[in-house]
N, C-alpha and C positions, 0 to 999 in steps of 0.2 A: 178192908174197902178196895185198898189199890190193884188187890190181885184179883177182886171180882170186877175189877174195870180192865182186867187184861193185861196188867204191868207184871212186867217178869223181870228176870236177870238182865242187867243190861239197857232196860228201857228207862230213860229221862222222865222225872216228875216234876215240874216247873213250881216252884213255889215263891209266890209273890206277898210278902208280908213284911211288917215291921218286927224286929227282935222282941220276943214274947214268948212265954212259957208254950204258950200255941206252937209257934212255929217250932221250936226245938221237938214238939212231940211230932211234928209232921216231916221234920228233916229225919228222925229215927225212923218213923214208919215208913219213908219213902229207902231209905239206906237197908232197911231190914228186905225188902223185896226188889229193889233195882237200885237208881241213881238219883239222889237227891239233885236238884239245880235251884239254889235259891238266889232270887234277884231281889235288888234292892227297888221297894217301889216310888223310890224317888226318881227313878230313870224316865225319860221320856218314854211315850208309848212305841214311837219307831225304836228305840234302844231295847225295850222289853221285847218286842217283837223278834227283833234280829238275833238277841240271845236263846230265847226259846226256840228259832229255827236252828241257829248253831247248835245248840245243846241236843236237837232232836226230841222234844220233851213231848211225851204222848197225852198226858194231861197237866192241868194247869190248877194248882191250888191257889185261891187268893183271899185274902181278908176282906172282909165287908166294912163297909157299904162302899 
């Protein structure tokens, strides 16, 4: 999926989720093609946005709802 979105070596994938098996799978998938950037979902929106910008995330995967 990530390669289909244009993620390649050195591209960051933001992962916004609580600890779970699904998060682990997403981290491993992101690391397989690029760089995983897990972020604590309890942070404020401003902090999450800032971290995503600093890390240069090209895609954000977020747990719903």
